[in-house]
N, C-alpha and C positions, 0 to 999 in steps of 0.2 A: 706334583704337583703343575698343573698347564699352564702357563702363562705370556699370556701378547701380551705385547706392549706398543700404542700408538703414535708415541710422541718421540724423538730422536734421545730429550732429556733425561725421559722414562728409561728408556732404554740403555742411559750411560749407568741412571742409577743404581739398575741392576746387578749392572756390571762393578760395581762398586762396593757391592753388597756381595758379590764372591758368585753370584746367578749360572750356572754354567747348563747344563742340560734341560732344566725346568720352559727357557726360552721355546716355547714354539714356531712363533711370526711375530714380523715388525713390519712397521711402517713404513713405507719408501724411500724419505730422507732421514734415515738411522743409518748415519755412515761409521760410527765409533763405536766397540773398539773394534778393528781394522777382521780380528777375527771369528767376528759375528756376520762378515756379509754376505756369505753365501746362507740365512735362513732365509725358510719363506716371504712375503711381500703383501700387506696384505692393503695396500694402497696408499696416499700421500696423507699427511696428517691432520690437512683439511675435509678430508675425504675421504673417509674410510672407508671401507668396502666391507660392509659388516656382513654379511653372509658368507664372504671365506672366514671374516674374524671364529663364524659358527663350525666351520666346518674343520677346525680347529680343538671345535669343545673344550675350550678353555676353560680351567677352576678358575679365575682371575684377571682381566681387562685390564692393562694400569692404564688411562685416560687423564687429561692434560686438559685443563684449560686454560692455558701457556700464552698462547693466542688466540687472538678473538677471530670467530669462525667457528670455535671447535667446538660448542655446543652442540651443532648439531647431530657431533660423535655421540656424547651422553646420552642428548634424545632417543636415537638409535636404540644404543644396550638397553638404556630404561625401555625401549619399549619391547623389546626381542625379552627381555629380563634377563639378562648374561651379569655374571659377576664381575662388579669391578669396583676402581676405587677410584677417586679423582686427585688430580697434587694440582695446586696453584701457585708454588709461592711468590712471594713477592719482596723478599728479600734474602741477605744471607743467612741469616738462622732459619729464614724460613726451608731452606734449600740441606739445612742441615736438618730440622723439624719432619721433611717429610723422607729422611734415609731412616731416620726411625722410625715413621709411620710404615712405608713402605716394609721396612726389615718383621715388623711383625704383620702384617697382611699374606706374606708369603713365609711364617716360621721363621725367619731368621730374625729375632728380637736381637738378641746380642749383639748382632754382627752392625744392624743398622744404632746400634747406642755408639758401636765401638766407629765406624766409620765417621756418621756426625760427629764426637767428639775431637779425634784427628782431622778432618774440619774444621771446626772452630781452632782449636791450638796453630794449625797451621795460619791461616788468616790472622790471630794475634800475634804468633811470629811476628809475619810482613810487615805488620802496622809499628812493630816493637825498631823494624829499623829503618822507615820514612823520615828521613830528616825534616826538620820542622821548617817552613817557610813562612815568610812575614808576609808573601805578597799571593796567595795561591793560584797556580795555571788554570784559566779559565780551558775547559773543555769541551767542545762540541759536539757531539754522539750524532751520525747519520746514519738512519736504521734505513731509511728510504729516498731518493731523490727530488721525485715530480710522483704525486705530492713530496714534501716533504714531513718525513716522518722522525722525531727523535727522540729517547726517556725523558720523562717526568718526576717529581718526586717520589711516586707510588713504585718507581722500577729500582732490581739491586742494580745498575749502569749508575745513578745517584751515590747509591749506597758505597761500591766503589771506587765513584771520582774521590767520596772524601775520605776513605778509609789510605788513600794513597797523597795524600795531602793538596788536591785541587778542589774544582769542585766544576760541577754539570751545569754551564748557564743555561739550564731549563727546567734545576731541579727544586726549584719555586712553583714548580706550574704545578698542584695538584692531582697531576692525571699517572695513570700509567704511561702513556702515549701521546704525546703532544702532537698534531700536526700544524705544519706553522709554512715558510716561505723564505724563501734565499733573502733576501731584505732584512726581514726580520732577525737573519742567524745574526749579519754583519752589526746590530745596533747591537746585540746581544756580546761586541766587542770579544770573543773569542781569541784567546792566544794557537790552541790544533784544534784542526778537527781529529774524529776519529772515527771510521767510516768501515762501516759492518752490514752491507747492505744483506737483506736474509736475504737467503735464497743463495745469494750469486756470489759463485767461485771470485778470488782474491784475482785470478788470470785476469777478468774479464771489466774489473776494473782500472778506471785511467786516470790518474793526478793529474796530466795534464787538463783535462775535461775538466777535475773538478775545478781546480785554480781557476781556468779561462769563463769562468761562470760571468755572464752580466753581472757588473757592477762590484764584482770586488777585485777591481785594479786597482791597486795602490793600501789592499788592506792585506797583513799576514795574511793569508788563508789563499792569497794567492801567487805565495810564496809553498813551491814544491815543499822545500822541507818541514813545512807545519803541516803538512797532511799525512794522514798513518790510517795504509791499509790492512783494516784487520781478521784474522780468522773469525770468520762470525762461532766458529765453535766454541770457542774457548770464552766469551762475552755475551752472548741471547739464548744460549739453553742456561735454566737452571739447574745443574747439577755440580759435582766437587770440580771438571776439566773449568769450569771457572776459573780457578784456584792460577791452573798454567795462567790467563790471560790474565792474573791481578800483578804476578810475574812480571807480566812482559808488559803490561801496562809503565809497574816499578822500573825495568828498566830504563821503558822512554822518556820518562821524568830523569831518571837519576840513572847516568849510565854508570858511575862510579860507583854504584851500591851492589844494586842489581845485576846479573849475568844475563845476557841473551837468553830466550826460550823458543829452540829448537825444534821444539815437539813433546810427546807424552811418553 
């Protein structure tokens, strides 16, 4: 079977299913696992070059709707009648479900079932270690600063916040993604800011610029110790790598209970 993945999280799912030589090409932003970095590329995940995809004569393209704008990739795949499946999980259980769905689609049904079971078991193990909190820590997740985008109720980051005994300050907004502004963020009274700018390397995100935003003086978020710059790949991609992100967040909140996460 020849497979093309056009979304980073899908590439990661294939790795967790034990795929090796079947993967023919990936999108430009698939950067994990490291040993797949020499694979041919078919364009950025929001603007896949379908003509390049066709050159690989795939038996199956693994597509996604996890990021707004990916719809046009799906339309082109349909127009060209290229065999594909679409993954679009909203929850941790949805990620487990995608492992099973993808496993069955590529002839690795048992591997998919095992990977899904391991994923859910590890989530439960983390949950059992979270200490009880009388007053949950209030988290502000920032996907983008201008305009401000943050996850709402229908995103797994709200679920992850709850899993570690905290609360997403926008977790009651019934959307996947919420557009807001810095003033409204402060009105939500977060204790910590968790910054995961989409597509931006950690080294380019400066805490001092975040802390010095207009109107933030005197608020806890004006203190650098309350700002955490996090790996996008650990939080913004619906794959089992999210487990590393959950453990890292648990370490931030409860360092005496969870060790730091330095890699995978």
